[in-house]
All heavy atoms as TSV, in Angstrom:
chain	resi	resn	atom	element	x	y	z
A	1	MET	N	N	-102.352	-89.202	43.293
A	1	MET	CA	C	-103.110	-90.046	44.174
A	1	MET	C	C	-104.067	-90.949	43.324
A	1	MET	O	O	-104.565	-90.546	42.303
A	1	MET	CB	C	-103.981	-89.175	45.110
A	1	MET	CG	C	-104.866	-90.020	46.031
A	1	MET	SD	S	-105.818	-89.022	47.106
A	1	MET	CE	C	-105.645	-89.959	48.605
A	2	ALA	N	N	-104.147	-92.213	43.736
A	2	ALA	CA	C	-104.913	-93.260	43.056
A	2	ALA	C	C	-106.383	-92.909	43.104
A	2	ALA	O	O	-106.868	-92.302	44.144
A	2	ALA	CB	C	-104.643	-94.582	43.582
A	3	HIS	N	N	-107.134	-93.313	42.132
A	3	HIS	CA	C	-108.672	-93.160	42.215
A	3	HIS	C	C	-109.219	-94.103	43.289
A	3	HIS	O	O	-108.875	-95.192	43.344
A	3	HIS	CB	C	-109.253	-93.426	40.842
A	3	HIS	CG	C	-110.689	-93.447	40.813
A	3	HIS	ND1	N	-111.422	-92.273	40.869
A	3	HIS	CD2	C	-111.603	-94.431	40.798
A	3	HIS	CE1	C	-112.691	-92.513	40.853
A	3	HIS	NE2	N	-112.882	-93.874	40.789
A	4	THR	N	N	-110.188	-93.525	44.054
A	4	THR	CA	C	-110.847	-94.356	45.146
A	4	THR	C	C	-112.352	-94.299	44.838
A	4	THR	O	O	-112.847	-93.379	44.150
A	4	THR	CB	C	-110.600	-93.741	46.454
A	4	THR	OG1	O	-111.050	-92.432	46.550
A	4	THR	CG2	C	-109.205	-93.835	46.877
A	5	LYS	N	N	-113.099	-95.303	45.252
A	5	LYS	CA	C	-114.466	-95.474	44.993
A	5	LYS	C	C	-115.299	-94.308	45.739
A	5	LYS	O	O	-116.320	-93.921	45.224
A	5	LYS	CB	C	-114.923	-96.881	45.339
A	5	LYS	CG	C	-116.364	-97.198	45.132
A	5	LYS	CD	C	-116.701	-98.653	45.439
A	5	LYS	CE	C	-118.090	-99.003	45.128
A	5	LYS	NZ	N	-118.361	-100.395	45.422
A	6	PHE	N	N	-114.872	-94.052	46.927
A	6	PHE	CA	C	-115.577	-93.175	47.769
A	6	PHE	C	C	-114.731	-91.897	48.092
A	6	PHE	O	O	-113.529	-92.060	48.198
A	6	PHE	CB	C	-116.010	-93.762	49.158
A	6	PHE	CG	C	-116.806	-95.037	49.007
A	6	PHE	CD1	C	-116.243	-96.316	49.270
A	6	PHE	CD2	C	-118.085	-95.066	48.539
A	6	PHE	CE1	C	-116.865	-97.442	49.090
A	6	PHE	CE2	C	-118.800	-96.171	48.326
A	6	PHE	CZ	C	-118.247	-97.370	48.685
A	7	GLY	N	N	-115.329	-90.792	48.309
A	7	GLY	CA	C	-114.653	-89.577	48.534
A	7	GLY	C	C	-114.989	-89.061	49.995
A	7	GLY	O	O	-116.013	-89.369	50.573
A	8	ALA	N	N	-114.170	-88.177	50.582
A	8	ALA	CA	C	-114.449	-87.604	51.857
A	8	ALA	C	C	-115.757	-86.908	51.944
A	8	ALA	O	O	-116.104	-86.157	50.951
A	8	ALA	CB	C	-113.257	-86.512	52.150
A	9	GLY	N	N	-116.470	-87.122	52.994
A	9	GLY	CA	C	-117.844	-86.577	53.232
A	9	GLY	C	C	-118.960	-87.365	52.611
A	9	GLY	O	O	-120.113	-87.076	52.954
A	10	GLN	N	N	-118.613	-88.385	51.749
A	10	GLN	CA	C	-119.718	-89.219	51.217
A	10	GLN	C	C	-120.288	-90.124	52.242
A	10	GLN	O	O	-119.655	-90.624	53.154
A	10	GLN	CB	C	-119.033	-90.091	50.049
A	10	GLN	CG	C	-120.065	-90.770	49.155
A	10	GLN	CD	C	-119.492	-91.524	48.060
A	10	GLN	OE1	O	-118.297	-91.337	47.766
A	10	GLN	NE2	N	-120.257	-92.267	47.427
A	11	ARG	N	N	-121.604	-90.326	52.085
A	11	ARG	CA	C	-122.368	-91.226	53.064
A	11	ARG	C	C	-122.420	-92.625	52.552
A	11	ARG	O	O	-122.641	-92.854	51.416
A	11	ARG	CB	C	-123.765	-90.704	53.228
A	11	ARG	CG	C	-123.821	-89.344	53.829
A	11	ARG	CD	C	-123.446	-89.432	55.255
A	11	ARG	NE	N	-123.478	-88.052	55.805
A	11	ARG	CZ	C	-123.401	-87.825	57.205
A	11	ARG	NH1	N	-123.154	-88.846	57.977
A	11	ARG	NH2	N	-123.406	-86.663	57.702
A	12	VAL	N	N	-122.094	-93.561	53.419
A	12	VAL	CA	C	-122.086	-94.985	53.143
A	12	VAL	C	C	-122.643	-95.857	54.162
A	12	VAL	O	O	-122.918	-95.318	55.303
A	12	VAL	CB	C	-120.559	-95.493	52.869
A	12	VAL	CG1	C	-119.886	-94.851	51.774
A	12	VAL	CG2	C	-119.741	-95.380	54.234
A	13	SER	N	N	-122.981	-97.054	53.853
A	13	SER	CA	C	-123.418	-98.048	54.947
A	13	SER	C	C	-122.478	-99.267	54.818
A	13	SER	O	O	-121.807	-99.472	53.851
A	13	SER	CB	C	-124.852	-98.363	54.723
A	13	SER	OG	O	-125.131	-99.032	53.552
A	14	ILE	N	N	-122.512	-100.008	55.983
A	14	ILE	CA	C	-121.635	-101.178	55.965
A	14	ILE	C	C	-122.454	-102.419	55.510
A	14	ILE	O	O	-123.565	-102.589	55.795
A	14	ILE	CB	C	-121.243	-101.473	57.446
A	14	ILE	CG1	C	-120.323	-100.359	57.929
A	14	ILE	CG2	C	-120.518	-102.839	57.547
A	14	ILE	CD1	C	-119.954	-100.433	59.329
A	15	VAL	N	N	-121.829	-103.135	54.499
A	15	VAL	CA	C	-122.355	-104.365	54.027
A	15	VAL	C	C	-122.382	-105.386	55.122
A	15	VAL	O	O	-121.294	-105.695	55.666
A	15	VAL	CB	C	-121.574	-104.823	52.746
A	15	VAL	CG1	C	-122.088	-106.162	52.252
A	15	VAL	CG2	C	-121.600	-103.785	51.643
A	16	ARG	N	N	-123.499	-106.040	55.422
A	16	ARG	CA	C	-123.614	-107.035	56.491
A	16	ARG	C	C	-123.367	-108.414	55.870
A	16	ARG	O	O	-123.964	-108.832	54.969
A	16	ARG	CB	C	-124.968	-106.935	57.182
A	16	ARG	CG	C	-125.267	-105.640	57.747
A	16	ARG	CD	C	-124.548	-105.498	59.033
A	16	ARG	NE	N	-124.661	-104.073	59.454
A	16	ARG	CZ	C	-123.929	-103.583	60.414
A	16	ARG	NH1	N	-123.140	-104.332	61.090
A	16	ARG	NH2	N	-124.143	-102.263	60.696
A	17	SER	N	N	-122.433	-109.094	56.596
A	17	SER	CA	C	-122.157	-110.525	56.282
A	17	SER	C	C	-121.502	-111.077	57.472
A	17	SER	O	O	-120.522	-110.714	57.865
A	17	SER	CB	C	-121.332	-110.643	55.033
A	17	SER	OG	O	-120.075	-110.098	55.215
A	18	GLY	N	N	-122.155	-112.086	58.064
A	18	GLY	CA	C	-121.639	-112.854	59.309
A	18	GLY	C	C	-121.752	-111.952	60.423
A	18	GLY	O	O	-122.504	-110.925	60.481
A	19	ALA	N	N	-120.933	-112.237	61.509
A	19	ALA	CA	C	-120.948	-111.509	62.764
A	19	ALA	C	C	-120.108	-110.236	62.535
A	19	ALA	O	O	-118.878	-110.375	62.105
A	19	ALA	CB	C	-120.415	-112.358	63.863
A	20	TYR	N	N	-120.662	-109.114	62.733
A	20	TYR	CA	C	-119.902	-107.870	62.669
A	20	TYR	C	C	-120.413	-106.862	63.662
A	20	TYR	O	O	-121.615	-106.681	63.812
A	20	TYR	CB	C	-120.008	-107.306	61.256
A	20	TYR	CG	C	-118.890	-106.246	60.957
A	20	TYR	CD1	C	-117.608	-106.700	60.780
A	20	TYR	CD2	C	-119.215	-104.944	60.886
A	20	TYR	CE1	C	-116.570	-105.738	60.614
A	20	TYR	CE2	C	-118.181	-103.974	60.663
A	20	TYR	CZ	C	-116.836	-104.436	60.453
A	20	TYR	OH	O	-115.899	-103.530	60.268
A	21	SER	N	N	-119.500	-106.270	64.496
A	21	SER	CA	C	-119.880	-105.509	65.629
A	21	SER	C	C	-120.304	-104.031	65.393
A	21	SER	O	O	-120.700	-103.352	66.274
A	21	SER	CB	C	-118.827	-105.636	66.713
A	21	SER	OG	O	-117.627	-105.062	66.226
A	22	ALA	N	N	-120.003	-103.546	64.254
A	22	ALA	CA	C	-120.303	-102.188	63.940
A	22	ALA	C	C	-121.741	-101.946	63.944
A	22	ALA	O	O	-122.581	-102.732	63.240
A	22	ALA	CB	C	-119.707	-101.669	62.594
A	23	PRO	N	N	-122.335	-100.879	64.455
A	23	PRO	CA	C	-123.749	-100.588	64.450
A	23	PRO	C	C	-124.210	-100.402	62.983
A	23	PRO	O	O	-123.436	-99.780	62.214
A	23	PRO	CB	C	-123.898	-99.380	65.346
A	23	PRO	CG	C	-122.608	-98.798	65.435
A	23	PRO	CD	C	-121.558	-99.779	65.198
A	24	SER	N	N	-125.520	-100.699	62.738
A	24	SER	CA	C	-125.968	-100.307	61.430
A	24	SER	C	C	-126.265	-98.869	61.368
A	24	SER	O	O	-126.152	-98.160	62.351
A	24	SER	CB	C	-127.269	-101.157	61.174
A	24	SER	OG	O	-128.180	-100.854	62.235
A	25	GLY	N	N	-126.516	-98.309	60.180
A	25	GLY	CA	C	-126.822	-96.964	59.977
A	25	GLY	C	C	-125.804	-96.289	58.982
A	25	GLY	O	O	-125.070	-97.026	58.280
A	26	THR	N	N	-125.825	-95.026	58.884
A	26	THR	CA	C	-125.074	-94.199	57.873
A	26	THR	C	C	-123.744	-93.880	58.522
A	26	THR	O	O	-123.702	-93.441	59.664
A	26	THR	CB	C	-125.869	-92.972	57.515
A	26	THR	OG1	O	-127.133	-93.388	56.955
A	26	THR	CG2	C	-125.162	-92.248	56.395
A	27	TYR	N	N	-122.743	-93.936	57.673
A	27	TYR	CA	C	-121.367	-93.607	58.078
A	27	TYR	C	C	-120.900	-92.471	57.111
A	27	TYR	O	O	-121.324	-92.439	56.042
A	27	TYR	CB	C	-120.373	-94.808	58.065
A	27	TYR	CG	C	-120.617	-95.856	59.161
A	27	TYR	CD1	C	-121.709	-96.654	59.143
A	27	TYR	CD2	C	-119.723	-95.804	60.235
A	27	TYR	CE1	C	-121.860	-97.459	60.198
A	27	TYR	CE2	C	-119.902	-96.703	61.246
A	27	TYR	CZ	C	-121.045	-97.557	61.236
A	27	TYR	OH	O	-121.202	-98.414	62.260
A	28	ARG	N	N	-120.041	-91.693	57.595
A	28	ARG	CA	C	-119.457	-90.685	56.647
A	28	ARG	C	C	-117.950	-91.054	56.396
A	28	ARG	O	O	-117.247	-91.359	57.276
A	28	ARG	CB	C	-119.471	-89.328	57.319
A	28	ARG	CG	C	-118.922	-88.147	56.631
A	28	ARG	CD	C	-119.015	-86.861	57.402
A	28	ARG	NE	N	-118.737	-86.935	58.739
A	28	ARG	CZ	C	-117.469	-86.824	59.301
A	28	ARG	NH1	N	-116.507	-86.583	58.495
A	28	ARG	NH2	N	-117.310	-86.931	60.565
A	29	ILE	N	N	-117.578	-90.972	55.147
A	29	ILE	CA	C	-116.131	-91.197	54.830
A	29	ILE	C	C	-115.333	-90.020	55.280
A	29	ILE	O	O	-115.616	-88.811	54.957
A	29	ILE	CB	C	-115.908	-91.328	53.270
A	29	ILE	CG1	C	-116.753	-92.529	52.664
A	29	ILE	CG2	C	-114.486	-91.386	52.941
A	29	ILE	CD1	C	-116.205	-93.848	53.077
A	30	VAL	N	N	-114.441	-90.309	56.161
A	30	VAL	CA	C	-113.457	-89.240	56.674
A	30	VAL	C	C	-112.374	-89.006	55.659
A	30	VAL	O	O	-112.082	-87.813	55.243
A	30	VAL	CB	C	-112.938	-89.555	58.102
A	30	VAL	CG1	C	-111.916	-88.524	58.526
A	30	VAL	CG2	C	-114.106	-89.688	59.164
A	31	ASN	N	N	-111.730	-90.096	55.245
A	31	ASN	CA	C	-110.764	-89.994	54.215
A	31	ASN	C	C	-110.355	-91.478	53.772
A	31	ASN	O	O	-110.599	-92.433	54.480
A	31	ASN	CB	C	-109.569	-89.304	54.735
A	31	ASN	CG	C	-108.658	-89.932	55.799
A	31	ASN	OD1	O	-109.275	-90.575	56.636
A	31	ASN	ND2	N	-107.469	-89.667	55.863
A	32	ALA	N	N	-109.749	-91.455	52.620
A	32	ALA	CA	C	-109.184	-92.714	52.069
A	32	ALA	C	C	-107.700	-92.894	52.747
A	32	ALA	O	O	-107.002	-91.890	52.810
A	32	ALA	CB	C	-109.104	-92.699	50.637
A	33	LEU	N	N	-107.416	-94.122	53.115
A	33	LEU	CA	C	-106.089	-94.399	53.577
A	33	LEU	C	C	-105.130	-94.728	52.550
A	33	LEU	O	O	-105.574	-95.255	51.464
A	33	LEU	CB	C	-106.112	-95.442	54.749
A	33	LEU	CG	C	-107.011	-95.219	55.800
A	33	LEU	CD1	C	-107.186	-96.371	56.846
A	33	LEU	CD2	C	-106.469	-93.982	56.713
A	34	PRO	N	N	-103.853	-94.579	52.806
A	34	PRO	CA	C	-102.852	-95.013	51.706
A	34	PRO	C	C	-103.018	-96.453	51.460
A	34	PRO	O	O	-103.175	-97.256	52.330
A	34	PRO	CB	C	-101.542	-94.704	52.324
A	34	PRO	CG	C	-101.842	-93.586	53.398
A	34	PRO	CD	C	-103.200	-93.834	53.917
A	35	ASN	N	N	-102.977	-96.916	50.171
A	35	ASN	CA	C	-103.223	-98.295	49.927
A	35	ASN	C	C	-101.856	-99.012	49.919
A	35	ASN	O	O	-101.091	-99.077	48.936
A	35	ASN	CB	C	-103.799	-98.395	48.518
A	35	ASN	CG	C	-104.244	-99.786	48.125
A	35	ASN	OD1	O	-103.739	-100.715	48.706
A	35	ASN	ND2	N	-105.099	-99.914	47.198
A	36	GLU	N	N	-101.568	-99.560	51.148
A	36	GLU	CA	C	-100.313	-100.338	51.307
A	36	GLU	C	C	-100.487	-101.772	51.378
A	36	GLU	O	O	-99.524	-102.550	51.296
A	36	GLU	CB	C	-99.690	-99.867	52.619
A	36	GLU	CG	C	-99.292	-98.441	52.618
A	36	GLU	CD	C	-98.832	-97.868	53.956
A	36	GLU	OE1	O	-99.025	-98.576	54.889
A	36	GLU	OE2	O	-98.463	-96.623	54.020
A	37	THR	N	N	-101.729	-102.247	51.507
A	37	THR	CA	C	-101.915	-103.736	51.639
A	37	THR	C	C	-102.646	-104.334	50.475
A	37	THR	O	O	-102.885	-105.598	50.387
A	37	THR	CB	C	-102.926	-103.907	52.898
A	37	THR	OG1	O	-104.179	-103.363	52.421
A	37	THR	CG2	C	-102.444	-103.417	54.102
A	38	GLY	N	N	-102.913	-103.628	49.312
A	38	GLY	CA	C	-103.521	-104.199	48.161
A	38	GLY	C	C	-105.021	-104.055	48.235
A	38	GLY	O	O	-105.842	-104.139	47.222
A	39	ARG	N	N	-105.544	-103.666	49.423
A	39	ARG	CA	C	-106.999	-103.410	49.593
A	39	ARG	C	C	-107.213	-101.954	49.976
A	39	ARG	O	O	-106.592	-101.469	50.924
A	39	ARG	CB	C	-107.566	-104.284	50.723
A	39	ARG	CG	C	-107.488	-105.781	50.408
A	39	ARG	CD	C	-108.123	-106.606	51.587
A	39	ARG	NE	N	-107.968	-105.914	52.870
A	39	ARG	CZ	C	-107.293	-106.436	53.925
A	39	ARG	NH1	N	-106.802	-107.608	53.786
A	39	ARG	NH2	N	-107.327	-105.843	55.036
A	40	GLN	N	N	-108.094	-101.282	49.309
A	40	GLN	CA	C	-108.381	-99.920	49.731
A	40	GLN	C	C	-109.102	-99.848	50.962
A	40	GLN	O	O	-110.231	-100.474	51.161
A	40	GLN	CB	C	-109.117	-99.143	48.571
A	40	GLN	CG	C	-109.385	-97.648	48.885
A	40	GLN	CD	C	-108.091	-96.856	49.028
A	40	GLN	OE1	O	-107.296	-96.835	48.133
A	40	GLN	NE2	N	-107.910	-96.205	50.116
A	41	GLN	N	N	-108.620	-98.967	51.962
A	41	GLN	CA	C	-109.342	-98.840	53.225
A	41	GLN	C	C	-109.703	-97.420	53.379
A	41	GLN	O	O	-109.077	-96.556	52.877
A	41	GLN	CB	C	-108.497	-99.344	54.401
A	41	GLN	CG	C	-108.139	-100.756	54.291
A	41	GLN	CD	C	-107.423	-101.287	55.466
A	41	GLN	OE1	O	-106.383	-100.649	55.811
A	41	GLN	NE2	N	-107.789	-102.396	56.106
A	42	TYR	N	N	-110.740	-97.193	54.231
A	42	TYR	CA	C	-111.256	-95.883	54.516
A	42	TYR	C	C	-111.339	-95.647	56.004
A	42	TYR	O	O	-111.689	-96.590	56.680
A	42	TYR	CB	C	-112.570	-95.560	53.880
A	42	TYR	CG	C	-112.524	-95.678	52.334
A	42	TYR	CD1	C	-112.620	-96.898	51.744
A	42	TYR	CD2	C	-112.448	-94.511	51.604
A	42	TYR	CE1	C	-112.635	-96.957	50.315
A	42	TYR	CE2	C	-112.409	-94.539	50.216
A	42	TYR	CZ	C	-112.452	-95.751	49.652
A	42	TYR	OH	O	-112.531	-95.820	48.161
A	43	ARG	N	N	-111.189	-94.399	56.449
A	43	ARG	CA	C	-111.613	-94.077	57.800
A	43	ARG	C	C	-113.016	-93.528	57.697
A	43	ARG	O	O	-113.301	-92.633	56.956
A	43	ARG	CB	C	-110.586	-93.003	58.358
A	43	ARG	CG	C	-110.764	-92.554	59.738
A	43	ARG	CD	C	-109.857	-91.516	60.162
A	43	ARG	NE	N	-108.509	-91.926	59.999
A	43	ARG	CZ	C	-107.796	-92.671	60.869
A	43	ARG	NH1	N	-108.323	-93.105	61.849
A	43	ARG	NH2	N	-106.530	-93.021	60.487
A	44	VAL	N	N	-113.906	-94.190	58.503
A	44	VAL	CA	C	-115.382	-93.878	58.507
A	44	VAL	C	C	-115.845	-93.464	59.859
A	44	VAL	O	O	-115.221	-93.939	60.811
A	44	VAL	CB	C	-116.204	-94.970	57.861
A	44	VAL	CG1	C	-115.775	-95.249	56.415
A	44	VAL	CG2	C	-116.199	-96.195	58.742
A	45	ARG	N	N	-116.886	-92.666	59.957
A	45	ARG	CA	C	-117.392	-92.336	61.261
A	45	ARG	C	C	-118.928	-92.441	61.239
A	45	ARG	O	O	-119.562	-91.890	60.314
A	45	ARG	CB	C	-116.936	-90.957	61.611
A	45	ARG	CG	C	-117.588	-90.547	62.977
A	45	ARG	CD	C	-116.938	-89.287	63.574
A	45	ARG	NE	N	-115.689	-89.489	64.041
A	45	ARG	CZ	C	-115.002	-89.066	65.025
A	45	ARG	NH1	N	-115.763	-88.135	65.798
A	45	ARG	NH2	N	-113.897	-89.296	65.426
A	46	ASN	N	N	-119.522	-93.027	62.260
A	46	ASN	CA	C	-120.987	-93.021	62.547
A	46	ASN	C	C	-121.175	-91.801	63.397
A	46	ASN	O	O	-120.488	-91.638	64.423
A	46	ASN	CB	C	-121.355	-94.301	63.204
A	46	ASN	CG	C	-122.844	-94.383	63.411
A	46	ASN	OD1	O	-123.431	-93.539	64.009
A	46	ASN	ND2	N	-123.432	-95.465	62.945
A	47	ASP	N	N	-122.134	-91.041	63.154
A	47	ASP	CA	C	-122.446	-89.728	64.045
A	47	ASP	C	C	-122.736	-90.124	65.412
A	47	ASP	O	O	-122.680	-89.286	66.276
A	47	ASP	CB	C	-123.515	-88.970	63.307
A	47	ASP	CG	C	-123.022	-88.269	62.142
A	47	ASP	OD1	O	-121.938	-88.115	61.830
A	47	ASP	OD2	O	-123.957	-87.977	61.248
A	48	ALA	N	N	-123.273	-91.314	65.761
A	48	ALA	CA	C	-123.494	-91.740	67.047
A	48	ALA	C	C	-122.317	-92.253	67.816
A	48	ALA	O	O	-122.452	-92.572	69.015
A	48	ALA	CB	C	-124.576	-92.907	66.954
A	49	GLU	N	N	-121.151	-92.241	67.241
A	49	GLU	CA	C	-119.940	-92.758	67.935
A	49	GLU	C	C	-118.879	-91.621	67.942
A	49	GLU	O	O	-118.869	-90.785	67.102
A	49	GLU	CB	C	-119.339	-93.866	67.168
A	49	GLU	CG	C	-120.212	-95.142	67.217
A	49	GLU	CD	C	-119.782	-96.361	66.428
A	49	GLU	OE1	O	-119.084	-96.049	65.295
A	49	GLU	OE2	O	-119.942	-97.377	66.875
A	50	ALA	N	N	-118.071	-91.725	69.035
A	50	ALA	CA	C	-116.937	-90.649	69.151
A	50	ALA	C	C	-115.622	-91.122	68.623
A	50	ALA	O	O	-114.605	-90.553	69.031
A	50	ALA	CB	C	-116.970	-90.283	70.583
A	51	PHE	N	N	-115.660	-91.999	67.782
A	51	PHE	CA	C	-114.408	-92.518	67.133
A	51	PHE	C	C	-114.552	-92.936	65.751
A	51	PHE	O	O	-115.685	-93.079	65.288
A	51	PHE	CB	C	-113.818	-93.708	67.955
A	51	PHE	CG	C	-114.836	-94.848	68.138
A	51	PHE	CD1	C	-114.821	-95.773	67.147
A	51	PHE	CD2	C	-115.640	-94.927	69.085
A	51	PHE	CE1	C	-115.793	-96.918	67.340
A	51	PHE	CE2	C	-116.557	-95.917	69.278
A	51	PHE	CZ	C	-116.570	-96.966	68.336
A	52	ASP	N	N	-113.428	-93.148	65.004
A	52	ASP	CA	C	-113.487	-93.502	63.656
A	52	ASP	C	C	-113.227	-95.076	63.576
A	52	ASP	O	O	-112.620	-95.612	64.465
A	52	ASP	CB	C	-112.305	-92.751	62.778
A	52	ASP	CG	C	-112.581	-91.246	62.749
A	52	ASP	OD1	O	-113.663	-90.828	62.984
A	52	ASP	OD2	O	-111.626	-90.643	62.341
A	53	ARG	N	N	-113.734	-95.680	62.430
A	53	ARG	CA	C	-113.356	-96.993	62.242
A	53	ARG	C	C	-112.624	-97.100	60.813
A	53	ARG	O	O	-112.838	-96.244	60.017
A	53	ARG	CB	C	-114.750	-97.753	62.069
A	53	ARG	CG	C	-115.525	-97.897	63.299
A	53	ARG	CD	C	-116.855	-98.652	63.018
A	53	ARG	NE	N	-117.655	-98.704	64.244
A	53	ARG	CZ	C	-117.686	-99.682	65.097
A	53	ARG	NH1	N	-116.810	-100.663	64.939
A	53	ARG	NH2	N	-118.348	-99.640	66.169
A	54	ILE	N	N	-111.876	-98.107	60.738
A	54	ILE	CA	C	-111.167	-98.414	59.550
A	54	ILE	C	C	-111.897	-99.534	58.856
A	54	ILE	O	O	-112.133	-100.606	59.403
A	54	ILE	CB	C	-109.641	-98.851	59.705
A	54	ILE	CG1	C	-108.986	-97.799	60.530
A	54	ILE	CG2	C	-108.991	-99.094	58.464
A	54	ILE	CD1	C	-108.863	-96.390	59.849
A	55	MET	N	N	-112.349	-99.297	57.558
A	55	MET	CA	C	-113.101	-100.326	56.886
A	55	MET	C	C	-112.572	-100.546	55.448
A	55	MET	O	O	-112.199	-99.574	54.847
A	55	MET	CB	C	-114.642	-99.868	56.629
A	55	MET	CG	C	-115.326	-99.521	57.995
A	55	MET	SD	S	-115.540	-101.005	58.984
A	55	MET	CE	C	-116.665	-101.922	57.894
A	56	ASP	N	N	-112.552	-101.714	55.040
A	56	ASP	CA	C	-112.143	-102.098	53.640
A	56	ASP	C	C	-113.361	-101.593	52.723
A	56	ASP	O	O	-114.483	-101.647	53.003
A	56	ASP	CB	C	-112.054	-103.649	53.441
A	56	ASP	CG	C	-110.914	-104.203	54.049
A	56	ASP	OD1	O	-109.911	-103.370	54.534
A	56	ASP	OD2	O	-110.653	-105.508	54.055
A	57	GLU	N	N	-112.884	-101.157	51.510
A	57	GLU	CA	C	-113.845	-100.727	50.524
A	57	GLU	C	C	-114.907	-101.705	50.158
A	57	GLU	O	O	-116.015	-101.391	50.026
A	57	GLU	CB	C	-113.021	-100.334	49.183
A	57	GLU	CG	C	-113.823	-99.712	48.140
A	57	GLU	CD	C	-112.976	-99.291	46.997
A	57	GLU	OE1	O	-112.623	-100.096	46.096
A	57	GLU	OE2	O	-112.632	-98.121	47.005
A	58	SER	N	N	-114.526	-103.046	50.148
A	58	SER	CA	C	-115.527	-104.151	49.817
A	58	SER	C	C	-116.546	-104.232	50.810
A	58	SER	O	O	-117.626	-104.740	50.600
A	58	SER	CB	C	-114.810	-105.490	49.684
A	58	SER	OG	O	-114.224	-105.788	50.995
A	59	ARG	N	N	-116.514	-103.644	52.067
A	59	ARG	CA	C	-117.493	-103.790	53.156
A	59	ARG	C	C	-118.419	-102.552	53.112
A	59	ARG	O	O	-119.238	-102.390	53.990
A	59	ARG	CB	C	-116.789	-103.804	54.448
A	59	ARG	CG	C	-115.942	-104.960	54.597
A	59	ARG	CD	C	-116.128	-106.006	55.556
A	59	ARG	NE	N	-117.210	-105.811	56.502
A	59	ARG	CZ	C	-118.060	-106.727	56.780
A	59	ARG	NH1	N	-117.933	-107.956	56.241
A	59	ARG	NH2	N	-119.024	-106.553	57.696
A	60	LEU	N	N	-118.174	-101.598	52.197
A	60	LEU	CA	C	-119.003	-100.317	52.226
A	60	LEU	C	C	-119.850	-100.236	50.893
A	60	LEU	O	O	-119.405	-100.774	49.798
A	60	LEU	CB	C	-118.037	-99.156	52.204
A	60	LEU	CG	C	-117.119	-99.017	53.414
A	60	LEU	CD1	C	-116.082	-97.947	53.257
A	60	LEU	CD2	C	-117.890	-98.854	54.701
A	61	GLU	N	N	-121.010	-99.559	51.005
A	61	GLU	CA	C	-121.783	-99.370	49.833
A	61	GLU	C	C	-122.427	-97.942	49.977
A	61	GLU	O	O	-122.568	-97.491	51.058
A	61	GLU	CB	C	-122.911	-100.293	49.723
A	61	GLU	CG	C	-123.901	-100.462	50.899
A	61	GLU	CD	C	-124.877	-101.593	50.774
A	61	GLU	OE1	O	-124.782	-102.401	49.796
A	61	GLU	OE2	O	-125.759	-101.623	51.635
A	62	THR	N	N	-122.665	-97.244	48.867
A	62	THR	CA	C	-123.129	-95.905	48.758
A	62	THR	C	C	-124.488	-95.924	49.358
A	62	THR	O	O	-125.359	-96.791	49.121
A	62	THR	CB	C	-123.156	-95.418	47.285
A	62	THR	OG1	O	-121.888	-95.540	46.835
A	62	THR	CG2	C	-123.627	-94.073	47.222
A	63	VAL	N	N	-124.840	-94.770	50.069
A	63	VAL	CA	C	-126.189	-94.574	50.625
A	63	VAL	C	C	-126.889	-93.658	49.653
A	63	VAL	O	O	-126.413	-92.625	49.365
A	63	VAL	CB	C	-126.081	-94.007	52.043
A	63	VAL	CG1	C	-127.573	-93.554	52.452
A	63	VAL	CG2	C	-125.571	-95.012	53.021
A	64	GLN	N	N	-128.031	-94.048	49.251
A	64	GLN	CA	C	-128.876	-93.136	48.331
A	64	GLN	C	C	-129.714	-92.302	49.247
A	64	GLN	O	O	-130.503	-92.823	49.927
A	64	GLN	CB	C	-129.735	-93.980	47.382
A	64	GLN	CG	C	-128.967	-94.997	46.525
A	64	GLN	CD	C	-128.004	-94.190	45.592
A	64	GLN	OE1	O	-128.257	-93.161	45.130
A	64	GLN	NE2	N	-126.878	-94.881	45.371
A	65	LEU	N	N	-129.548	-90.999	49.177
A	65	LEU	CA	C	-130.292	-90.053	50.001
A	65	LEU	C	C	-131.606	-89.621	49.293
A	65	LEU	O	O	-131.799	-89.623	48.260
A	65	LEU	CB	C	-129.527	-88.769	50.313
A	65	LEU	CG	C	-128.287	-89.073	51.142
A	65	LEU	CD1	C	-127.412	-87.821	51.384
A	65	LEU	CD2	C	-128.524	-89.745	52.457
């Protein structure tokens, strides 16, 4: 498996730029998706939502606890 920037369970936040509908706050990395498009993507979840989101690695940053 290829090296990824974030690991399952890691806390991240979404980098804000322009109009984006995801709520601010902390997200948890559920898992890294297979890299089929050339961009690493992750399944992430905000504890306030009942569903996962798919986010590009470039839109995520580590949360310092």
